[in-house]
C-alpha positions, 0 to 999 in steps of 0.5 A, a space after each residue: 477371864 476363861 471358862 473355869 473361871 466363869 463356872 467358878 463365879 457362876 458355882 460359887 455364892 460370892 459376889 463378885 464384881 464382874 466387867 464388860 467395857 469398864 461397865 458391870 454386868 452379871 453373866 445370865 448364859 454361857 455357850 462354851 462352844 462359841 466361848 461367848 457369854 450373854 451377859 446383862 448390863 447393871 446400869 440398863 436394860 441391855 443384853 449382849 453376847 460378848 467374848 468371855 475372855 472380854 469379860 474381868 473382874 475390877 479388883 484384879 486391874 487396880 
C-alpha cells in the first residue's frame, strides 16, 4: 500500500478491510514525512506506528 491508497481509504465512506501482519487494523493517523501510519488493532487496544507499505487489503491477496 502507498500514501495514495491510504488517502483514498481515509477519504472514502466505503468500508475497507486493512491488515498489518495478518491482523485487522484501522488507520488512526498518517505521517507523510516518515511514510508511517498510526494504527489500532481491531482485536485489542494495542496501537502501533507502522510503515504504510506494510499495510494491505486482504482481498488483494485472495
